[in-house]
N, C-alpha and C positions, 0 to 999 in steps of 0.2 A: 588276542583280538587285534592288537595294534599291528602285529606282524602280518596277519592275514590281510588286513586292510592295506598295508604298505605293498604287499605282493600284488594285490588286485590293481592298485594304482600303477605299479610298474608294468604289469601286463597291458593295462589300458593304454598307457603312454606308448609302449612299444608298438601296439597295434596301430594306434593313431599316427605315429610318426612314419611307420612303414607304409601305410596306405597313402599318406601325404606324398611320400617320395614316388610311390607307384603312379599317383595321379600326375604329379609335376613332370615326371619323366615320360609320360605317355604310355606307361605299361598298363594303365587302366584308362580307357578313352572317355572323352566327354560323352555323356548320355548312357554310358554302360551301367548296367545294374550292379548294385552291391548286395550280395546275398549273405545274410547273417550266418547261416549254417556253414557256408563255404569258408567264411572268414574264421569261424570258430574251429573248423577242422584244420585249416592252414596253420593256425597259431596254437593248436591243441589247448584251446581255452574254453571256458564256459560262456554261456550267453551274456552274463552280466558285464564282464569287461568289454566284450564285443559291442554291446549296446552303448556302453559309456563312451567307447572310442568313436562310434558313429555319431553320437551326440556332439562330441568335440568337433568332429569334422564338419558337421552340419552348422554348428555355431560359428566356425571359421570360414564358412562359405565354400568348402570343398565339395560337399555333396548336398543334395536336396531330398526331402522326403515327401512323397505323395501318397495320400490315402489309397489303400488297396493296391498300390504299385510298389511300395517300399522305397528304398534308397537308390539313388543313381548319381553319377558324377555330374557336377554342375558345369555347364559350359560358360565361358567368359566371352561376352560380346565385344566388338571393336571399341565401343564407347568406354566400356569398363577398362579395357587395356590402356587406353589413352589416360584415363583417370589414374590407374595404377602407376603409369610412367611418371605422371606429374607428381604424385605423392612420393615416389621413390627419389625423384630428382631433388625435391625439397628436403627429404630426410638425409640424403647423401650430403647435401650442402651443409646441413647442421652438424652431422657426424664428422665430416672432414675438417671443417673450420676449427672444431674443438680437438679433433684427434691428431691431425698432422703435427702440431707443435709438441705433442706428447710422444711421438715416435722415439723409440730407443734402438740400440743396436740389435736387440732381440727382435724388434719389428722388422728391421731390414734383413735379418737372418731368415725370418719367416718368408719374406718376399722372395729372397733369392732361392729358397727351397722350392717354393711354389712355381717360380719361373723355370727352374731346372725340370720340375715334374711336367710342366706344360710343354717344354721343348721335347720331352720324350714321349708324350702322350699322342697316340694316333686314333684313339677311340673317342667318338663324339661325347658319350655320357661322361666319361672320365674327364675330358677336356672341360665340359660345362661345369662339372663339380669343382674342378680346380679354379675356374674363373670365379665361381661363387665364393670359394675359400679365400681367394685373393681379395675380393671386395670385403669380406668379413674381417680379414686381417687388417685392412685399411681403416675400417670403421670402428673396430673394437676399442682402440686406445682412447676414444672419446669418453668412454665410461658411461654412456647413456644406454643403459640396458634395454629399456622398452623401445626406444627409437631403433636400436640395432635389431632387436627381435622382429619388429614390424617391417623394417627395410628388408631383412633377409626373407621373411615370409612372403612379401610382395614379389621379390626377385624370384623366389621359388615358383610362383605362379606364372612367371614369364619364361620358364625353362623351355617350353616348346618352341618359342620364338628364337631363343638363344641357340637351341639345337639346330633349328632350320638354318640360321646364319652360319653356324660352324660347319655344317655339312655342305651347304651350297657354295659358300664363299671360300672355305678353306679345306674341304674334304676331311674334316675331323681333326685337323692339326692347325692351330692358330699360331701366327707369328707372335713373338713376345716383345716386339719393339715397343709397343705402347706401355706395357708393364715396366720395362726397363727405364723408359723416359720418365714415367711417373715417379719411380723410385729416385732417380737422379734429381728431379725437381725438388722432391721432399728433402733430400740430403743437402741440397743447396739453399734450403730454407725459402724456396719459392712457393710459399704456402698458397697464395692466390692462384697461381698458374696451375699448381698440382690439383687444387680443389676443383678448378674448372675442368681439368682434364678427366678426372675420375667421376666428377659429379654430373657430366653430360649424359 
């Protein structure tokens, strides 16, 4: 019984996380219908984990449910975008203030690996994913699990904006000057300057 329950939870989480990524990266557009049957076929799953995954997404604000219409992807209006930015900025300040003094050589190794990957990336989605990974690597040493999770979830909702910037300003390939300067400031123990740099 426990094994069956664990398997259902695993499938539910996999469906929820995949759909979140599809929504964040624009593979499922705002307003687009989410059809339970198609999701079940895609993941070769029964209706139960699909419904549970959709409830998770609804609870987290990714989709909405309307009577007789079913589920569809929720649009975020400009006011909500501003609110999300303000929340992210606050969380980033908290995470970096506590995290930067805890950086180790392993942290800097991770930064260097991500910077190298960014230098080589020419695909917008890959570049955006790497930028998010860099932020997560910067925030994680704070040890504030829930703040980190919330910050990354909010940043995920901003992926369409980040994608637009990467494509329009950099044609899919961003310069890594900022990330290198941030790392140097942290290594020089310029905590306040580096916090302001990444927290903006």
